[in-house]
ZAMARGU-4260 file (C-alpha; in steps of 0.2 Angstrom, whole numbers, plus 5000, padded with zeros to 4 digits):
<rodrens>
0) 4853/5050/5157 | 4860/5038/5171 | 4876/5037/5174 | 4879/5020/5167 | 4873/5025/5150
5) 4883/5041/5150 | 4899/5030/5153 | 4892/5017/5138 | 4890/5033/5128 | 4906/5041/5128
10) 4916/5023/5128 | 4905/5021/5111 | 4912/5039/5107 | 4929/5038/5111 | 4928/5021/5102
15) 4921/5030/5088 | 4935/5041/5088 | 4949/5029/5088 | 4943/5019/5073 | 4939/5037/5065
20) 4957/5042/5065 | 4963/5023/5062 | 4952/5021/5045 | 4958/5041/5042 | 4978/5037/5046
25) 4976/5019/5035 | 4963/5024/5018 | 4972/5045/5017 | 4990/5039/5021 | 5001/5045/5005
30) 5014/5030/5010 | 5016/5014/5010 | 5030/5012/5023 | 5043/4999/5027 | 5054/5000/5041
35) 5069/5006/5041 | 5086/5002/5050 | 5094/5016/5055 | 5112/5011/5059 | 5122/5019/5079
40) 5135/5031/5074 | 5143/5022/5091 | 5156/5014/5079 | 5163/5029/5070 | 5159/5041/5084
45) 5171/5031/5094 | 5186/5032/5083 | 5179/5049/5076 | 5171/5059/5088 | 5163/5073/5086
50) 5169/5090/5089 | 5168/5109/5087 | 5179/5113/5070 | 5164/5119/5060 | 5162/5132/5072
55) 5179/5140/5065 | 5171/5145/5046 | 5170/5162/5041 | 5152/5166/5033 | 5154/5172/5015
60) 5138/5183/5008 | 5128/5181/5025 | 5113/5190/5021 | 5110/5187/5002 | 5110/5167/4999
65) 5094/5160/5004 | 5098/5142/5008 | 5111/5137/4995 | 5110/5119/4994 | 5126/5116/4984
70) 5145/5125/4980 | 5156/5120/4965 | 5171/5129/4961 | 5177/5132/4941 | 5196/5131/4935
75) 5199/5148/4935 | 5193/5147/4953 | 5178/5153/4954 | 5163/5149/4965 | 5146/5148/4961
80) 5132/5144/4972 | 5112/5143/4969 | 5097/5150/4981 | 5080/5144/4985 | 5075/5159/4979
85) 5082/5157/4961 | 5097/5168/4962 | 5115/5161/4954 | 5127/5169/4964 | 5146/5169/4959
90) 5163/5173/4968 | 5177/5178/4958 | 5194/5172/4964 | 5203/5189/4966 | 5188/5197/4972
95) 5190/5192/4992 | 5174/5183/4998 | 5164/5197/4987 | 5147/5188/4982 | 5139/5197/4968
100) 5121/5191/4959 | 5122/5180/4941 | 5108/5175/4933 | 5092/5173/4939 | 5082/5156/4936
105) 5063/5156/4940 | 5063/5143/4953 | 5062/5139/4970 | 5068/5121/4970 | 5087/5122/4965
110) 5098/5109/4973 | 5116/5104/4966 | 5127/5114/4955 | 5142/5107/4946 | 5154/5116/4932
115) 5154/5110/4914 | 5170/5110/4902 | 5163/5122/4890 | 5159/5137/4902 | 5145/5140/4916
120) 5137/5129/4926 | 5123/5115/4926 | 5111/5113/4939 | 5098/5102/4947 | 5078/5107/4948
125) 5070/5097/4956 | 5053/5104/4945 | 5062/5108/4928 | 5076/5095/4927 | 5093/5099/4922
130) 5098/5115/4916 | 5112/5123/4910 | 5116/5143/4915 | 5129/5153/4907 | 5132/5170/4903
135) 5120/5169/4890 | 5107/5163/4902 | 5097/5149/4906 | 5091/5131/4893 | 5086/5114/4899
140) 5098/5099/4895 | 5085/5085/4902 | 5067/5087/4907 | 5059/5070/4902 | 5065/5054/4907
145) 5058/5039/4897 | 5043/5050/4892 | 5038/5055/4909 | 5045/5072/4918 | 5058/5070/4928
150) 5053/5072/4947 | 5065/5077/4957 | 5085/5079/4950 | 5095/5079/4964 | 5114/5081/4961
155) 5126/5083/4946 | 5142/5079/4937 | 5150/5081/4921 | 5162/5068/4914 | 5178/5070/4903
160) 5169/5067/4888 | 5154/5078/4891 | 5142/5065/4898 | 5130/5071/4913 | 5128/5059/4928
165) 5113/5065/4937 | 5104/5055/4952 | 5084/5058/4955 | 5081/5056/4974 | 5065/5051/4973
170) 5052/5045/4958 | 5038/5045/4966 | 5041/5062/4980 | 5044/5078/4976 | 5054/5091/4987
175) 5040/5101/4994 | 5037/5080/5003 | 5051/5073/5005 | 5049/5067/5021 | 5035/5057/5013
180) 5049/5048/5006 | 5060/5047/5020 | 5045/5038/5028 | 5041/5026/5015 | 5059/5021/5017
185) 5057/5012/4999 | 5071/5015/4986 | 5061/5027/4973 | 5077/5032/4967 | 5089/5031/4951
190) 5104/5038/4944 | 5104/5043/4926 | 5115/5047/4910 | 5113/5061/4898 | 5126/5059/4884
195) 5128/5075/4874 | 5131/5067/4856 | 5118/5057/4857 | 5104/5069/4867 | 5098/5055/4876
200) 5097/5050/4894 | 5100/5031/4901 | 5097/5023/4916 | 5112/5017/4927 | 5106/5010/4943
205) 5086/5011/4949 | 5078/5005/4967 | 5089/5019/4974 | 5085/5023/4995 | 5082/5042/4990
210) 5098/5044/4978 | 5107/5062/4981 | 5125/5065/4980 | 5134/5060/4965 | 5155/5061/4963
215) 5169/5053/4948 | 5186/5047/4955 | 5200/5055/4949 | 5205/5044/4936 | 5184/5042/4929
220) 5186/5026/4933 | 5172/5024/4946 | 5155/5034/4951 | 5148/5037/4968 | 5131/5040/4973
225) 5125/5043/4990 | 5110/5031/4996 | 5104/5045/5008 | 5091/5032/5020 | 5102/5018/5020
230) 5117/5030/5027 | 5129/5022/5014 | 5138/5026/4997 | 5138/5015/4981 | 5151/5014/4971
235) 5148/5011/4952 | 5161/5005/4941 | 5162/5016/4922 | 5178/5005/4914 | 5190/4991/4917
240) 5186/4973/4923 | 5170/4979/4933 | 5165/4987/4921 | 5143/4990/4923 | 5145/4982/4942
245) 5140/4990/4957 | 5147/4989/4976 | 5146/4996/4993 | 5160/5012/4995 | 5155/5017/5015
250) 5142/5011/5026 | 5134/5014/5042 | 5140/5031/5039 | 5133/5040/5057 | 5122/5051/5048
255) 5112/5053/5031 | 5124/5058/5017 | 5120/5071/5006 | 5133/5078/4994 | 5149/5070/4990
260) 5163/5078/4982 | 5180/5075/4974 | 5195/5081/4984 | 5211/5087/4977 | 5220/5072/4982
265) 5208/5060/4976 | 5199/5056/4991 | 5182/5063/4991 | 5170/5074/5007 | 5154/5069/5010
270) 5142/5082/5020 | 5130/5072/5033 | 5114/5075/5041 | 5104/5070/5055 | 5086/5060/5048
275) 5080/5062/5069 | 5084/5066/5085 | 5087/5053/5097 | 5072/5055/5108 | 5062/5050/5089
280) 5071/5038/5082 | 5058/5023/5085 | 5047/5031/5071 | 5058/5021/5059 | 5057/5006/5069
285) 5034/5009/5067 | 5022/5009/5053 | 5010/5016/5062 | 5020/5030/5071 | 5025/5033/5050
290) 5006/5034/5044 | 5002/5045/5060 | 5016/5057/5054 | 5011/5057/5034 | 4992/5057/5037
295) 4995/5071/5049 | 5013/5082/5043 | 5014/5094/5054 | 5020/5082/5066 | 5034/5081/5059
300) 5044/5095/5062 | 5044/5087/5080 | 5056/5073/5071 | 5068/5083/5060 | 5084/5085/5066
305) 5091/5092/5053 | 5094/5109/5059 | 5102/5103/5075 | 5122/5102/5067 | 5134/5100/5054
310) 5147/5087/5052 | 5156/5084/5035 | 5168/5070/5031 | 5182/5064/5024 | 5184/5046/5014
315) 5199/5040/5006 | 5198/5032/4988 | 5196/5015/4996 | 5180/5022/5009 | 5190/5024/5024
320) 5186/5040/5036 | 5201/5050/5034 | 5193/5067/5043 | 5177/5073/5054 | 5170/5091/5057
325) 5156/5097/5067 | 5145/5108/5073 | 5136/5096/5084 | 5124/5110/5092 | 5121/5119/5075
330) 5128/5133/5087 | 5138/5144/5067 | 5130/5133/5055 | 5118/5118/5054 | 5112/5106/5039
335) 5128/5105/5031 | 5122/5096/5011 | 5139/5098/5004 | 5157/5101/5007 | 5170/5105/4992
340) 5190/5106/4995 | 5199/5122/4984 | 5216/5129/4988 | 5214/5123/5005 | 5199/5129/5011
345) 5182/5121/5012 | 5166/5129/5007 | 5152/5121/5013 | 5133/5122/5006 | 5118/5122/5017
350) 5100/5120/5018 | 5098/5130/5035 | 5107/5145/5032 | 5110/5165/5025 | 5128/5161/5017
355) 5142/5150/5014 | 5153/5144/5024 | 5172/5142/5025 | 5183/5132/5034 | 5202/5134/5029
360) 5212/5116/5032 | 5227/5124/5035 | 5226/5126/5053 | 5231/5112/5067 | 5213/5106/5072
365) 5210/5102/5051
</rodrens>
């Protein structure tokens, strides 16, 4: 074969590879993406610059937990958290920092936890739905909605009448491929309500961009839900003249809001995660790049940045940022997904730790 024919062969060979790769990406990509507008954190950072306050945390139960995504504290001061190994751990108020095994759930997909008035906790299992866990064991509260199995229950809160408000992060993707939902950047999430009297589940909000944390206001007049991919939280009115309407509570957060929890003073704590590192943010502006990552998911690790830092923010009832705490390099704690205040301490859940972090709020830095 002469040099001209060799060149022609190689040209067609590599062209064939490119065409085959393009067809692979186009026809076998699991997503149908749209562009995601990731807000710049510059404005918030100029007023509330990143700091090192979360590097001052103490570690509760270090080595005894596996990625405790959420924490909650009941009226008696007992702290609960759930790990990816299925263990529900608790720390009694008068037991110092002793974390003990309480109940085991046969699941590795446990997320949001909340206390309930009748005792025990309710927990979101992304595969099984809402579960109640108490001294008698584990029971299923809700597993289906509109004839379909719940796919991705994420966070839950109980109202004063016993109703359970909970988020469905995605109706299309599950926990283990949550990054596909981010790449697709479409409103696949929902906010649901379970009525314990009628045993019925109803839809409050649809078309949410990864519905995540859920919180009730101190007077229970409105409900907050975080839209992670939109870097914002929505306010849905439950009572009053605005009942049934929805508005933006806070937007343009310097990251993606995960869980949100009511603080004792009526404000809210929001855990904020980093979706992608600075060098790879272009991915969210390119459908081709999104298809490529979805088709070859091993590449996703080069985009993710959630394990690189930690941020929590305190936000007033009218949606104004009050405080900010960070571990900007993830030196001590990273991928913080929830923050709960109890008796002047902040307890933090994380999807990248083997402990619950505790930050004293009785310091000059706080």
